[in-house]
KEZA-334431 format. One record per residue (C-alpha): residue number from 1; residue in three letters; x, y, z. Coordinates in steps of 0.5 Angstrom, whole numbers. Each point is the difference from the previous one (the first is absolute). Layout:
<pt pos="NUM" code="ala" xx="X" yy="Y" zz="Z"/>
...
END
This chain:
<pt pos="1" code="met" xx="216" yy="241" zz="279"/>
<pt pos="2" code="thr" xx="-2" yy="6" zz="4"/>
<pt pos="3" code="tyr" xx="-8" yy="2" zz="0"/>
<pt pos="4" code="thr" xx="-3" yy="7" zz="2"/>
<pt pos="5" code="val" xx="-6" yy="-1" zz="5"/>
<pt pos="6" code="thr" xx="-4" yy="6" zz="0"/>
<pt pos="7" code="leu" xx="-5" yy="1" zz="6"/>
<pt pos="8" code="gln" xx="-7" yy="3" zz="0"/>
<pt pos="9" code="pro" xx="-2" yy="5" zz="2"/>
<pt pos="10" code="ser" xx="6" yy="3" zz="3"/>
<pt pos="11" code="his" xx="4" yy="-1" zz="-7"/>
<pt pos="12" code="his" xx="6" yy="-2" zz="4"/>
<pt pos="13" code="thr" xx="5" yy="-5" zz="-4"/>
<pt pos="14" code="phe" xx="5" yy="-5" zz="2"/>
<pt pos="15" code="asn" xx="4" yy="-5" zz="-4"/>
<pt pos="16" code="ile" xx="-1" yy="-7" zz="1"/>
<pt pos="17" code="glu" xx="5" yy="-6" zz="-2"/>
<pt pos="18" code="glu" xx="-2" yy="-6" zz="-4"/>
<pt pos="19" code="asn" xx="-2" yy="-5" zz="5"/>
<pt pos="20" code="glu" xx="0" yy="5" zz="6"/>
<pt pos="21" code="lys" xx="-7" yy="0" zz="4"/>
<pt pos="22" code="ile" xx="-4" yy="7" zz="-1"/>
<pt pos="23" code="leu" xx="0" yy="1" zz="8"/>
<pt pos="24" code="asp" xx="8" yy="-1" zz="0"/>
<pt pos="25" code="ala" xx="1" yy="5" zz="-5"/>
<pt pos="26" code="ala" xx="-4" yy="5" zz="3"/>
<pt pos="27" code="leu" xx="3" yy="-1" zz="7"/>
<pt pos="28" code="arg" xx="7" yy="0" zz="-3"/>
<pt pos="29" code="gln" xx="-2" yy="7" zz="-3"/>
<pt pos="30" code="gly" xx="-3" yy="3" zz="6"/>
<pt pos="31" code="tyr" xx="-7" yy="-1" zz="-2"/>
<pt pos="32" code="thr" xx="-5" yy="-3" zz="5"/>
<pt pos="33" code="leu" xx="-6" yy="-4" zz="-3"/>
<pt pos="34" code="pro" xx="-5" yy="-3" zz="4"/>
<pt pos="35" code="tyr" xx="2" yy="-7" zz="3"/>
<pt pos="36" code="gly" xx="0" yy="-5" zz="6"/>
<pt pos="37" code="cys" xx="3" yy="-7" zz="0"/>
<pt pos="38" code="arg" xx="4" yy="1" zz="-7"/>
<pt pos="39" code="asn" xx="-1" yy="-7" zz="-2"/>
<pt pos="40" code="gly" xx="-7" yy="0" zz="-4"/>
<pt pos="41" code="ala" xx="-4" yy="-3" zz="6"/>
<pt pos="42" code="cys" xx="-4" yy="6" zz="3"/>
<pt pos="43" code="gly" xx="-2" yy="4" zz="-6"/>
<pt pos="44" code="ala" xx="2" yy="7" zz="3"/>
<pt pos="45" code="cys" xx="4" yy="2" zz="-6"/>
<pt pos="46" code="leu" xx="-5" yy="-1" zz="-5"/>
<pt pos="47" code="gly" xx="0" yy="6" zz="-6"/>
<pt pos="48" code="asp" xx="-3" yy="1" zz="-7"/>
<pt pos="49" code="leu" xx="4" yy="-2" zz="-6"/>
<pt pos="50" code="ile" xx="-2" yy="6" zz="-5"/>
<pt pos="51" code="glu" xx="5" yy="-2" zz="-5"/>
<pt pos="52" code="gly" xx="6" yy="-5" zz="-1"/>
<pt pos="53" code="gln" xx="1" yy="-7" zz="1"/>
<pt pos="54" code="val" xx="2" yy="-4" zz="7"/>
<pt pos="55" code="his" xx="2" yy="-7" zz="1"/>
<pt pos="56" code="tyr" xx="1" yy="-3" zz="7"/>
<pt pos="57" code="gly" xx="5" yy="-6" zz="-2"/>
<pt pos="58" code="gly" xx="-1" yy="-5" zz="6"/>
<pt pos="59" code="asn" xx="-2" yy="6" zz="5"/>
<pt pos="60" code="asn" xx="-6" yy="-2" zz="5"/>
<pt pos="61" code="arg" xx="-6" yy="4" zz="-2"/>
<pt pos="62" code="ser" xx="-5" yy="-3" zz="4"/>
<pt pos="63" code="ala" xx="-3" yy="6" zz="2"/>
<pt pos="64" code="leu" xx="-2" yy="2" zz="-7"/>
<pt pos="65" code="gly" xx="-7" yy="-3" zz="-2"/>
<pt pos="66" code="val" xx="-2" yy="-2" zz="-7"/>
<pt pos="67" code="asp" xx="-5" yy="6" zz="-1"/>
<pt pos="68" code="gln" xx="5" yy="5" zz="3"/>
<pt pos="69" code="glu" xx="6" yy="-2" zz="-5"/>
<pt pos="70" code="ser" xx="-5" yy="0" zz="-6"/>
<pt pos="71" code="ser" xx="-2" yy="7" zz="2"/>
<pt pos="72" code="gly" xx="7" yy="2" zz="0"/>
<pt pos="73" code="lys" xx="2" yy="0" zz="7"/>
<pt pos="74" code="ile" xx="7" yy="-2" zz="2"/>
<pt pos="75" code="leu" xx="4" yy="-2" zz="6"/>
<pt pos="76" code="ile" xx="6" yy="5" zz="0"/>
<pt pos="77" code="cys" xx="4" yy="-4" zz="5"/>
<pt pos="78" code="gln" xx="0" yy="-6" zz="-5"/>
<pt pos="79" code="ala" xx="-1" yy="3" zz="-7"/>
<pt pos="80" code="met" xx="6" yy="1" zz="-4"/>
<pt pos="81" code="ala" xx="0" yy="4" zz="-7"/>
<pt pos="82" code="cys" xx="0" yy="-2" zz="-7"/>
<pt pos="83" code="ser" xx="0" yy="7" zz="-3"/>
<pt pos="84" code="asp" xx="-1" yy="7" zz="3"/>
<pt pos="85" code="leu" xx="-6" yy="1" zz="5"/>
<pt pos="86" code="thr" xx="-5" yy="5" zz="2"/>
<pt pos="87" code="leu" xx="-3" yy="-2" zz="6"/>
<pt pos="88" code="glu" xx="-5" yy="3" zz="4"/>
<pt pos="89" code="val" xx="1" yy="0" zz="8"/>
<pt pos="90" code="lys" xx="0" yy="4" zz="6"/>
<pt pos="91" code="glu" xx="7" yy="2" zz="2"/>
<pt pos="92" code="val" xx="2" yy="0" zz="8"/>
<pt pos="93" code="val" xx="3" yy="7" zz="0"/>
<pt pos="94" code="arg" xx="1" yy="0" zz="8"/>
<pt pos="95" code="ala" xx="3" yy="-7" zz="1"/>
<pt pos="96" code="ala" xx="5" yy="1" zz="-6"/>
<pt pos="97" code="glu" xx="3" yy="6" zz="4"/>
<pt pos="98" code="ile" xx="2" yy="-5" zz="5"/>
<pt pos="99" code="glu" xx="7" yy="-3" zz="0"/>
<pt pos="100" code="val" xx="0" yy="-8" zz="0"/>
<pt pos="101" code="lys" xx="6" yy="-2" zz="4"/>
<pt pos="102" code="arg" xx="3" yy="-6" zz="2"/>
<pt pos="103" code="leu" xx="2" yy="0" zz="7"/>
<pt pos="104" code="pro" xx="3" yy="-5" zz="6"/>
<pt pos="105" code="val" xx="-5" yy="-1" zz="6"/>
<pt pos="106" code="arg" xx="1" yy="-3" zz="6"/>
<pt pos="107" code="val" xx="-6" yy="-4" zz="4"/>
<pt pos="108" code="glu" xx="-2" yy="5" zz="6"/>
<pt pos="109" code="ala" xx="-5" yy="-4" zz="2"/>
<pt pos="110" code="leu" xx="-5" yy="-6" zz="-1"/>
<pt pos="111" code="asn" xx="-7" yy="0" zz="3"/>
<pt pos="112" code="lys" xx="-5" yy="-5" zz="-1"/>
<pt pos="113" code="leu" xx="-6" yy="3" zz="-1"/>
<pt pos="114" code="cys" xx="-5" yy="-6" zz="0"/>
<pt pos="115" code="his" xx="1" yy="-7" zz="-1"/>
<pt pos="116" code="asp" xx="2" yy="1" zz="-8"/>
<pt pos="117" code="val" xx="2" yy="7" zz="0"/>
<pt pos="118" code="met" xx="7" yy="3" zz="2"/>
<pt pos="119" code="glu" xx="2" yy="7" zz="0"/>
<pt pos="120" code="leu" xx="7" yy="1" zz="-2"/>
<pt pos="121" code="lys" xx="3" yy="7" zz="1"/>
<pt pos="122" code="leu" xx="6" yy="1" zz="-4"/>
<pt pos="123" code="lys" xx="5" yy="6" zz="2"/>
<pt pos="124" code="leu" xx="4" yy="4" zz="-6"/>
<pt pos="125" code="pro" xx="7" yy="2" zz="0"/>
<pt pos="126" code="glu" xx="1" yy="6" zz="5"/>
<pt pos="127" code="thr" xx="1" yy="5" zz="-6"/>
<pt pos="128" code="glu" xx="-6" yy="-3" zz="-4"/>
<pt pos="129" code="arg" xx="-7" yy="1" zz="-1"/>
<pt pos="130" code="leu" xx="-5" yy="-3" zz="-4"/>
<pt pos="131" code="gln" xx="-5" yy="5" zz="-4"/>
<pt pos="132" code="phe" xx="-7" yy="-3" zz="-2"/>
<pt pos="133" code="leu" xx="-7" yy="1" zz="0"/>
<pt pos="134" code="pro" xx="-5" yy="-3" zz="4"/>
<pt pos="135" code="gly" xx="-2" yy="-7" zz="-3"/>
<pt pos="136" code="gln" xx="6" yy="-1" zz="-4"/>
<pt pos="137" code="tyr" xx="4" yy="-7" zz="2"/>
<pt pos="138" code="ile" xx="8" yy="-2" zz="0"/>
<pt pos="139" code="asp" xx="3" yy="-6" zz="-3"/>
<pt pos="140" code="ile" xx="4" yy="-4" zz="5"/>
<pt pos="141" code="leu" xx="6" yy="-3" zz="-5"/>
<pt pos="142" code="leu" xx="2" yy="-7" zz="1"/>
<pt pos="143" code="lys" xx="7" yy="-3" zz="-1"/>
<pt pos="144" code="asp" xx="-3" yy="-4" zz="-6"/>
<pt pos="145" code="gly" xx="-2" yy="6" zz="-4"/>
<pt pos="146" code="ser" xx="-7" yy="0" zz="2"/>
<pt pos="147" code="ala" xx="-4" yy="5" zz="4"/>
<pt pos="148" code="arg" xx="-6" yy="0" zz="4"/>
<pt pos="149" code="ala" xx="-5" yy="6" zz="1"/>
<pt pos="150" code="phe" xx="-3" yy="2" zz="6"/>
<pt pos="151" code="ser" xx="-4" yy="7" zz="1"/>
<pt pos="152" code="leu" xx="3" yy="5" zz="5"/>
<pt pos="153" code="ala" xx="-5" yy="0" zz="6"/>
<pt pos="154" code="asn" xx="3" yy="7" zz="3"/>
<pt pos="155" code="pro" xx="-1" yy="7" zz="-3"/>
<pt pos="156" code="pro" xx="5" yy="4" zz="-3"/>
<pt pos="157" code="his" xx="1" yy="5" zz="6"/>
<pt pos="158" code="arg" xx="1" yy="-6" zz="4"/>
<pt pos="159" code="asp" xx="6" yy="-3" zz="-3"/>
<pt pos="160" code="gln" xx="5" yy="-2" zz="5"/>
<pt pos="161" code="tyr" xx="-1" yy="-7" zz="-1"/>
<pt pos="162" code="leu" xx="-4" yy="-3" zz="-6"/>
<pt pos="163" code="glu" xx="-5" yy="-4" zz="2"/>
<pt pos="164" code="leu" xx="-3" yy="-6" zz="-4"/>
<pt pos="165" code="his" xx="-6" yy="-5" zz="2"/>
<pt pos="166" code="ile" xx="2" yy="-7" zz="-3"/>
<pt pos="167" code="arg" xx="-4" yy="-6" zz="0"/>
<pt pos="168" code="his" xx="2" yy="-7" zz="1"/>
<pt pos="169" code="val" xx="-1" yy="-3" zz="-7"/>
<pt pos="170" code="glu" xx="0" yy="-8" zz="1"/>
<pt pos="171" code="gly" xx="6" yy="-3" zz="-4"/>
<pt pos="172" code="gly" xx="3" yy="7" zz="-1"/>
<pt pos="173" code="ser" xx="7" yy="0" zz="1"/>
<pt pos="174" code="phe" xx="1" yy="8" zz="2"/>
<pt pos="175" code="thr" xx="-6" yy="0" zz="4"/>
<pt pos="176" code="asp" xx="3" yy="-7" zz="4"/>
<pt pos="177" code="tyr" xx="6" yy="4" zz="1"/>
<pt pos="178" code="val" xx="-3" yy="6" zz="3"/>
<pt pos="179" code="phe" xx="-4" yy="-4" zz="5"/>
<pt pos="180" code="asn" xx="5" yy="-6" zz="1"/>
<pt pos="181" code="glu" xx="7" yy="3" zz="-1"/>
<pt pos="182" code="met" xx="0" yy="8" zz="0"/>
<pt pos="183" code="lys" xx="3" yy="3" zz="6"/>
<pt pos="184" code="lys" xx="1" yy="7" zz="2"/>
<pt pos="185" code="lys" xx="6" yy="4" zz="-3"/>
<pt pos="186" code="asp" xx="0" yy="-5" zz="-7"/>
<pt pos="187" code="leu" xx="2" yy="4" zz="-6"/>
<pt pos="188" code="leu" xx="-5" yy="0" zz="-6"/>
<pt pos="189" code="arg" xx="0" yy="5" zz="-7"/>
<pt pos="190" code="ile" xx="-6" yy="3" zz="-2"/>
<pt pos="191" code="glu" xx="-2" yy="4" zz="-6"/>
<pt pos="192" code="gly" xx="-5" yy="5" zz="0"/>
<pt pos="193" code="pro" xx="-5" yy="4" zz="0"/>
<pt pos="194" code="gln" xx="-4" yy="-4" zz="-5"/>
<pt pos="195" code="gly" xx="-7" yy="0" zz="-3"/>
<pt pos="196" code="ser" xx="-5" yy="5" zz="-2"/>
<pt pos="197" code="phe" xx="-5" yy="-1" zz="5"/>
<pt pos="198" code="tyr" xx="0" yy="5" zz="5"/>
<pt pos="199" code="leu" xx="-5" yy="5" zz="3"/>
<pt pos="200" code="asp" xx="-2" yy="6" zz="-4"/>
<pt pos="201" code="asp" xx="1" yy="6" zz="4"/>
<pt pos="202" code="glu" xx="-3" yy="5" zz="-5"/>
<pt pos="203" code="ser" xx="-7" yy="-3" zz="-1"/>
<pt pos="204" code="thr" xx="-6" yy="2" zz="5"/>
<pt pos="205" code="arg" xx="-4" yy="-6" zz="-1"/>
<pt pos="206" code="pro" xx="-2" yy="-4" zz="6"/>
<pt pos="207" code="val" xx="5" yy="-6" zz="0"/>
<pt pos="208" code="leu" xx="-3" yy="-8" zz="1"/>
<pt pos="209" code="met" xx="6" yy="-4" zz="2"/>
<pt pos="210" code="ile" xx="-1" yy="-8" zz="-1"/>
<pt pos="211" code="ala" xx="6" yy="-4" zz="3"/>
<pt pos="212" code="gly" xx="1" yy="-8" zz="0"/>
<pt pos="213" code="gly" xx="4" yy="-3" zz="5"/>
<pt pos="214" code="thr" xx="7" yy="4" zz="0"/>
<pt pos="215" code="gly" xx="-3" yy="5" zz="-5"/>
<pt pos="216" code="phe" xx="-1" yy="3" zz="6"/>
<pt pos="217" code="ala" xx="7" yy="3" zz="0"/>
<pt pos="218" code="pro" xx="0" yy="5" zz="-6"/>
<pt pos="219" code="met" xx="-7" yy="2" zz="3"/>
<pt pos="220" code="gln" xx="4" yy="1" zz="7"/>
<pt pos="221" code="ser" xx="5" yy="5" zz="-4"/>
<pt pos="222" code="met" xx="-5" yy="4" zz="-4"/>
<pt pos="223" code="leu" xx="-5" yy="1" zz="7"/>
<pt pos="224" code="glu" xx="6" yy="2" zz="4"/>
<pt pos="225" code="his" xx="3" yy="4" zz="-5"/>
<pt pos="226" code="ala" xx="-7" yy="4" zz="-1"/>
<pt pos="227" code="ile" xx="-1" yy="1" zz="7"/>
<pt pos="228" code="glu" xx="7" yy="3" zz="1"/>
<pt pos="229" code="asp" xx="-2" yy="4" zz="-6"/>
<pt pos="230" code="gly" xx="-6" yy="3" zz="3"/>
<pt pos="231" code="asp" xx="-4" yy="-3" zz="-6"/>
<pt pos="232" code="lys" xx="-8" yy="1" zz="1"/>
<pt pos="233" code="arg" xx="-3" yy="-5" zz="-5"/>
<pt pos="234" code="ser" xx="-4" yy="-5" zz="2"/>
<pt pos="235" code="phe" xx="4" yy="-7" zz="1"/>
<pt pos="236" code="his" xx="-4" yy="-7" zz="1"/>
<pt pos="237" code="leu" xx="5" yy="-6" zz="1"/>
<pt pos="238" code="phe" xx="-3" yy="-7" zz="-2"/>
<pt pos="239" code="trp" xx="4" yy="-5" zz="3"/>
<pt pos="240" code="gly" xx="-1" yy="-7" zz="-2"/>
<pt pos="241" code="val" xx="3" yy="-7" zz="3"/>
<pt pos="242" code="arg" xx="-2" yy="-7" zz="2"/>
<pt pos="243" code="gly" xx="-1" yy="0" zz="7"/>
<pt pos="244" code="arg" xx="1" yy="5" zz="6"/>
<pt pos="245" code="arg" xx="7" yy="-2" zz="1"/>
<pt pos="246" code="asp" xx="2" yy="3" zz="-6"/>
<pt pos="247" code="leu" xx="-2" yy="7" zz="1"/>
<pt pos="248" code="tyr" xx="7" yy="1" zz="3"/>
<pt pos="249" code="ser" xx="0" yy="8" zz="0"/>
<pt pos="250" code="asn" xx="-8" yy="0" zz="2"/>
<pt pos="251" code="lys" xx="2" yy="5" zz="6"/>
<pt pos="252" code="leu" xx="4" yy="4" zz="-4"/>
<pt pos="253" code="ala" xx="-6" yy="1" zz="-5"/>
<pt pos="254" code="glu" xx="-5" yy="1" zz="5"/>
<pt pos="255" code="gln" xx="5" yy="6" zz="3"/>
<pt pos="256" code="trp" xx="-1" yy="3" zz="-6"/>
<pt pos="257" code="thr" xx="-7" yy="1" zz="0"/>
<pt pos="258" code="glu" xx="0" yy="2" zz="7"/>
<pt pos="259" code="glu" xx="5" yy="5" zz="-1"/>
<pt pos="260" code="his" xx="-3" yy="3" zz="-7"/>
<pt pos="261" code="glu" xx="-7" yy="1" zz="-2"/>
<pt pos="262" code="asn" xx="2" yy="0" zz="-7"/>
<pt pos="263" code="ile" xx="2" yy="-8" zz="0"/>
<pt pos="264" code="ser" xx="-4" yy="-6" zz="1"/>
<pt pos="265" code="tyr" xx="2" yy="-7" zz="0"/>
<pt pos="266" code="thr" xx="-4" yy="-6" zz="-1"/>
<pt pos="267" code="pro" xx="3" yy="-7" zz="1"/>
<pt pos="268" code="val" xx="-3" yy="-6" zz="-4"/>
<pt pos="269" code="leu" xx="1" yy="-7" zz="1"/>
<pt pos="270" code="ser" xx="-1" yy="-5" zz="-5"/>
<pt pos="271" code="glu" xx="1" yy="-7" zz="4"/>
<pt pos="272" code="pro" xx="-2" yy="2" zz="7"/>
<pt pos="273" code="ala" xx="2" yy="-5" zz="5"/>
<pt pos="274" code="glu" xx="-6" yy="-2" zz="5"/>
<pt pos="275" code="asp" xx="4" yy="2" zz="6"/>
<pt pos="276" code="asp" xx="1" yy="7" zz="-4"/>
<pt pos="277" code="ala" xx="-7" yy="2" zz="3"/>
<pt pos="278" code="trp" xx="0" yy="4" zz="-6"/>
<pt pos="279" code="thr" xx="-6" yy="5" zz="-1"/>
<pt pos="280" code="gly" xx="3" yy="5" zz="-5"/>
<pt pos="281" code="glu" xx="1" yy="-1" zz="-8"/>
<pt pos="282" code="thr" xx="1" yy="-6" zz="-3"/>
<pt pos="283" code="gly" xx="1" yy="-3" zz="-7"/>
<pt pos="284" code="phe" xx="4" yy="4" zz="-6"/>
<pt pos="285" code="val" xx="3" yy="6" zz="2"/>
<pt pos="286" code="his" xx="-2" yy="4" zz="-6"/>
<pt pos="287" code="glu" xx="-7" yy="-2" zz="1"/>
<pt pos="288" code="ser" xx="0" yy="3" zz="7"/>
<pt pos="289" code="ala" xx="3" yy="6" zz="-3"/>
<pt pos="290" code="leu" xx="-6" yy="0" zz="-6"/>
<pt pos="291" code="arg" xx="-5" yy="-1" zz="5"/>
<pt pos="292" code="gln" xx="2" yy="7" zz="4"/>
<pt pos="293" code="his" xx="2" yy="4" zz="-6"/>
<pt pos="294" code="pro" xx="-4" yy="-3" zz="-6"/>
<pt pos="295" code="glu" xx="1" yy="6" zz="-4"/>
<pt pos="296" code="leu" xx="8" yy="1" zz="-2"/>
<pt pos="297" code="ser" xx="0" yy="5" zz="-5"/>
<pt pos="298" code="asn" xx="2" yy="6" zz="4"/>
<pt pos="299" code="tyr" xx="6" yy="-5" zz="4"/>
<pt pos="300" code="asp" xx="7" yy="-1" zz="-1"/>
<pt pos="301" code="val" xx="1" yy="-7" zz="2"/>
<pt pos="302" code="tyr" xx="6" yy="-4" zz="2"/>
<pt pos="303" code="met" xx="1" yy="-7" zz="0"/>
<pt pos="304" code="ala" xx="6" yy="-5" zz="3"/>
<pt pos="305" code="gly" xx="0" yy="-7" zz="1"/>
<pt pos="306" code="pro" xx="-1" yy="-7" zz="-3"/>
<pt pos="307" code="pro" xx="-1" yy="0" zz="-8"/>
<pt pos="308" code="ala" xx="-7" yy="-3" zz="1"/>
<pt pos="309" code="met" xx="-2" yy="5" zz="4"/>
<pt pos="310" code="val" xx="2" yy="6" zz="-4"/>
<pt pos="311" code="glu" xx="-3" yy="-3" zz="-7"/>
<pt pos="312" code="ala" xx="-6" yy="-2" zz="3"/>
<pt pos="313" code="ala" xx="-1" yy="7" zz="3"/>
<pt pos="314" code="lys" xx="3" yy="4" zz="-6"/>
<pt pos="315" code="lys" xx="-6" yy="-3" zz="-4"/>
<pt pos="316" code="ala" xx="-5" yy="1" zz="5"/>
<pt pos="317" code="phe" xx="2" yy="7" zz="1"/>
<pt pos="318" code="ser" xx="0" yy="2" zz="-7"/>
<pt pos="319" code="glu" xx="-7" yy="-3" zz="0"/>
<pt pos="320" code="lys" xx="-2" yy="5" zz="5"/>
<pt pos="321" code="gly" xx="2" yy="6" zz="-4"/>
<pt pos="322" code="leu" xx="8" yy="1" zz="3"/>
<pt pos="323" code="pro" xx="4" yy="3" zz="-6"/>
<pt pos="324" code="glu" xx="6" yy="-3" zz="-2"/>
<pt pos="325" code="asp" xx="4" yy="5" zz="2"/>
<pt pos="326" code="gln" xx="-2" yy="1" zz="7"/>
<pt pos="327" code="leu" xx="2" yy="-8" zz="1"/>
<pt pos="328" code="his" xx="7" yy="-1" zz="3"/>
<pt pos="329" code="phe" xx="2" yy="-7" zz="2"/>
<pt pos="330" code="asp" xx="6" yy="-4" zz="2"/>
<pt pos="331" code="ser" xx="-1" yy="-8" zz="-1"/>
<pt pos="332" code="phe" xx="4" yy="-4" zz="4"/>
<pt pos="333" code="glu" xx="3" yy="-5" zz="-5"/>
<pt pos="334" code="phe" xx="3" yy="-6" zz="3"/>
<pt pos="335" code="ser" xx="0" yy="-4" zz="-7"/>
<pt pos="336" code="ser" xx="7" yy="2" zz="-3"/>
<pt pos="337" code="ala" xx="4" yy="-2" zz="6"/>
<pt pos="338" code="lys" xx="-2" yy="-2" zz="7"/>
<pt pos="339" code="lys" xx="1" yy="4" zz="6"/>
END
């Protein structure tokens, strides 16, 4: 059975097969809808079901609240059609114009940035370059058929290597391999770029950035792109980690503020150690941002990091007047497959 999906407000239409996920059908036919983790856990793909019926089978929909479902929200990455559908969703036009590629890469360098974060530099074949938008991610394809998603830390103009910040997850088979066995010149396969989280170059609003842990990576890509592009908007980066030793790129962030008057940076420690001798911001990173920016209606906000941070910040920012379409986020979800 084949159904038709109509998107509002664009009026674009595409076909969807029975038991095919809406997002998969859209991507297959060249339409990019908002998405992040693609496993139903982050909520980046929420859309409004205007007409028709969907089902989820056994697919995960943990990011869909009961109240949201009753009001007509669906998870586009997990929902499947039971009839023709009409959906209201913001299409991602720019990302849809970029070809998603599967490519071999070679490990060029492994640089330990701090006790539990490794910078992985991947070299593409000589005849290839990966076009992407600042903030997007790639999938590393494993031999067992699974994939691991990591944000690109390098900006699009600096594409000789793909740079990833990989945090060591306890018990994670892939990150154990990265930290204990991976060597220079090892071969991997990647697929990308992926995701609808990227810097909107067309907006003129000031930008608030909230990073948790290795959520610094996509922010680095965005900020270095903005610098290269001569973007004069105000950017304020808040980076939340546990202790001082986790601020693995602190000097780089400070360098941005020293060299560019439109960039501000506030590191925030949630659990500073006594020997950190920390006199800066402490607590939850989004609360620190709200103390300095209590009125958010005129801001574009970008968030990347652990799901708990993203969910708490989304609620708090909404209460402070941030319009939904000015909030962009990438929730680093580890629940479906350990890193």
